[in-house]
C-alpha positions as CSV (number, residue, x, y, z in Angstrom):
1,L,-13.4,-17.8,-3.8
2,F,-12.4,-21.4,-3.0
3,A,-14.4,-22.7,-6.0
4,A,-12.0,-20.9,-8.3
5,V,-9.1,-22.9,-6.8
6,E,-10.7,-26.3,-6.2
7,P,-10.4,-27.7,-9.8
8,I,-6.6,-27.3,-9.7
9,L,-6.1,-28.6,-6.1
10,P,-4.5,-31.9,-7.2
11,S,-1.9,-30.2,-9.4
12,L,-1.2,-27.6,-6.6
13,R,-0.7,-30.5,-4.2
14,E,1.8,-32.2,-6.6
15,D,3.8,-28.9,-6.7
16,G,3.8,-28.6,-2.9
17,V,1.7,-25.5,-2.9
18,A,-0.4,-25.0,0.3
19,V,-3.9,-23.7,-0.1
20,W,-5.3,-21.9,3.0
21,V,-9.0,-21.3,3.3
22,L,-10.6,-18.8,5.7
23,G,-14.2,-19.6,6.6
24,G,-16.2,-22.5,7.9
25,G,-17.1,-25.5,5.9
26,L,-15.9,-28.9,4.8
27,Y,-12.9,-28.8,2.5
28,P,-11.3,-31.6,0.5
29,P,-7.8,-32.9,1.2
30,G,-5.2,-30.4,0.1
31,A,-7.1,-27.4,1.5
32,L,-6.1,-26.2,5.0
33,A,-9.0,-24.7,7.0
34,L,-7.5,-21.6,8.7
35,Q,-10.5,-20.7,10.8
36,D,-10.3,-24.0,12.8
37,L,-6.7,-23.4,13.5
38,L,-7.3,-19.8,14.6
39,D,-10.1,-20.9,16.9
40,A,-7.8,-23.5,18.5
41,A,-4.8,-21.2,18.8
42,S,-3.6,-19.8,22.1
43,E,-3.8,-16.1,22.8
44,E,-0.3,-16.2,24.1
45,L,2.6,-15.2,21.8
46,E,5.1,-17.9,20.9
47,P,8.7,-17.3,21.9
48,E,10.5,-14.9,19.6
49,D,12.8,-17.5,18.2
50,V,9.8,-19.5,16.8
51,W,8.4,-16.7,14.6
52,E,11.6,-14.6,13.9
53,P,12.8,-15.4,10.3
54,P,16.2,-17.2,10.3
55,D,17.3,-15.0,7.4
56,M,15.9,-11.5,6.8
57,N,16.6,-11.9,3.1
58,D,14.2,-14.8,2.9
59,T,10.9,-14.2,1.1
60,S,8.3,-12.5,3.3
61,L,5.5,-12.2,0.7
62,Y,4.8,-12.1,-3.0
63,I,3.4,-8.9,-4.3
64,F,2.0,-7.9,-7.7
65,T,4.2,-5.9,-10.1
66,S,3.0,-4.6,-13.4
67,G,6.3,-5.7,-14.9
68,T,9.2,-3.3,-14.8
69,T,11.5,-6.2,-15.5
70,G,9.2,-8.2,-17.8
71,L,5.6,-9.4,-17.8
72,P,3.2,-8.7,-14.8
73,K,3.9,-11.2,-12.1
74,A,4.2,-11.9,-8.4
75,A,7.5,-10.5,-7.2
76,C,9.4,-11.7,-4.1
77,V,9.7,-9.3,-1.3
78,S,12.0,-10.1,1.6
79,H,11.5,-9.6,5.3
80,L,14.2,-6.9,5.2
81,K,12.5,-5.0,2.4
82,S,9.1,-5.2,4.2
83,I,10.7,-3.7,7.3
84,M,12.4,-1.0,5.4
85,C,9.1,0.1,4.0
86,L,8.0,1.0,7.6
87,S,10.2,4.1,7.4
88,F,8.8,5.5,4.1
89,Y,6.6,8.2,5.6
90,E,9.3,9.2,8.0
91,L,11.7,9.7,5.1
92,V,9.3,12.2,3.4
93,G,8.6,14.2,6.5
94,A,5.4,12.7,8.0
95,S,4.9,11.9,11.6
96,S,2.5,10.3,14.0
97,R,0.4,13.5,14.1
98,D,-0.5,13.1,10.4
99,V,-3.7,11.7,8.8
100,I,-2.7,10.0,5.6
101,Y,-5.2,9.5,2.7
102,L,-4.6,6.3,0.8
103,A,-6.6,5.3,-2.3
104,L,-4.1,3.1,-4.1
105,P,-4.6,-0.6,-4.8
106,L,-3.3,-2.7,-2.0
107,Y,-2.0,-5.5,-4.2
108,H,0.8,-3.1,-5.3
109,M,3.8,-2.3,-3.1
110,A,3.0,1.5,-3.1
111,G,-0.4,0.9,-1.5
112,S,0.3,-1.9,0.9
113,L,3.9,-1.9,2.0
114,L,4.6,1.9,1.6
115,G,1.1,3.1,2.4
116,I,-0.3,0.8,5.1
117,G,3.1,-0.3,6.3
118,G,4.4,3.3,6.3
119,C,1.4,4.4,8.5
120,I,2.2,1.6,11.0
121,G,5.8,2.5,11.0
122,I,5.2,6.1,12.2
123,G,2.0,5.4,14.1
124,A,-0.1,7.7,11.9
125,T,-3.8,7.6,11.1
126,C,-4.7,6.1,7.8
127,V,-7.8,7.1,5.9
128,L,-8.4,4.1,3.5
129,K,-10.5,4.9,0.5
130,E,-11.8,1.8,-1.5
131,K,-11.7,3.7,-4.8
132,F,-10.2,7.1,-5.7
133,S,-12.8,9.7,-6.5
134,A,-11.6,13.1,-7.8
135,S,-15.0,14.7,-7.1
136,Q,-15.0,13.5,-3.5
137,F,-11.4,14.0,-2.7
138,W,-11.4,17.5,-1.1
139,D,-14.6,16.8,0.8
140,D,-13.0,13.7,2.2
141,C,-9.9,15.7,3.2
142,R,-11.9,18.2,5.1
143,A,-14.2,15.6,6.7
144,E,-11.3,13.4,7.9
145,G,-8.7,16.1,8.7
146,V,-6.3,14.7,6.0
147,T,-2.8,16.2,6.1
148,V,-0.9,13.8,3.8
149,F,-1.9,12.3,0.4
150,Q,-0.1,9.4,-1.3
151,Y,-0.5,9.6,-5.1
152,I,0.4,8.1,-8.4
153,G,0.8,10.8,-11.1
154,E,-2.6,10.2,-12.7
155,L,-4.4,10.9,-9.5
156,C,-3.1,14.5,-9.3
157,R,-4.1,15.0,-13.0
158,Y,-7.6,13.8,-12.2
159,L,-7.8,16.4,-9.5
160,V,-6.5,19.2,-11.7
161,N,-9.0,18.2,-14.5
162,Q,-12.0,18.6,-12.2
163,P,-14.1,21.7,-12.7
164,P,-13.3,24.4,-10.2
165,R,-15.5,24.4,-7.1
166,P,-15.8,26.5,-3.9
167,G,-13.6,25.5,-1.0
168,E,-11.0,23.5,-2.9
169,R,-8.3,25.6,-1.3
170,Q,-9.8,25.2,2.2
171,H,-8.1,22.1,3.5
172,G,-5.4,20.9,5.8
173,L,-3.3,19.0,3.2
174,R,0.3,19.9,3.7
175,L,2.2,17.0,1.9
176,A,1.7,15.0,-1.3
177,V,4.0,12.1,-1.9
178,G,4.2,9.6,-4.7
179,S,5.5,8.7,-8.1
180,G,5.0,9.8,-11.7
181,L,3.8,13.4,-11.3
182,R,4.5,15.3,-14.5
183,P,6.0,18.8,-14.2
184,D,3.0,20.5,-15.9
185,V,0.5,18.8,-13.6
186,W,2.8,19.5,-10.6
187,R,2.7,23.3,-11.3
188,S,-1.0,23.3,-12.0
189,F,-1.7,21.3,-8.8
190,L,0.2,23.9,-6.6
191,R,-1.3,26.9,-8.4
192,R,-4.8,25.7,-7.9
193,F,-4.8,24.0,-4.5
194,G,-2.2,26.0,-2.6
195,A,1.2,25.6,-1.0
196,I,1.3,21.8,-0.6
197,R,4.8,20.3,-0.3
198,V,5.3,17.6,-3.0
199,V,7.9,14.9,-2.6
200,E,8.3,12.8,-5.7
201,T,9.8,9.4,-5.3
202,Y,10.8,6.6,-7.6
203,G,11.4,2.9,-6.8
204,M,10.8,-0.5,-8.3
205,T,9.2,-3.5,-6.5
206,E,12.1,-5.6,-7.8
207,G,14.8,-3.0,-7.5
208,N,17.2,-2.1,-4.8
209,V,17.4,1.7,-5.2
210,T,14.8,4.3,-4.3
211,L,15.1,8.0,-5.3
212,F,13.5,11.0,-3.4
213,N,13.2,14.5,-4.8
214,Y,13.6,16.4,-1.6
215,T,14.3,19.8,-3.4
216,G,11.0,20.0,-5.3
């Protein structure tokens, strides 16, 4: 993908933006070849004070938001917020024994920080699906022993809208957690697929409050 960035390298350099490139090759000034540095790096960890952020409220990463507070953009996520996301699945009742099915885009906070980060936080197994498929979902759940599903509201509607098929209640799914599940879809989901606990949550990438509907 470097060719997409190369034409604007001079302007990026003027703005003090570092461009890192992974992969072998000769790169022009202004592009930092990451692979060479990785190859030369020691296997030993640096002392903690070298890599520990001086302020946990400093920016850890930028992540895409579809624009709760304006146009779509890269939102700042602090080290503290990243670490708080590690406890997401613990807060909704999952544990290290769970197998969590994740088919959300990883450029959003829900997929990467809550999903992947949440699995790391509790030591759970993550089944990562490149693209959500309503027709393959229950087969995937049975094949992988899935117990927890992270959704956005539309994913549950896609499942409810599928034609009925044998075995769709024969699964180990016990918990569905996510955002945006409408009440009518929620009721249809439970009637059709069985007694699955649903924990609806709401939070904003740029916000500082998260809501959990623990009572269902």
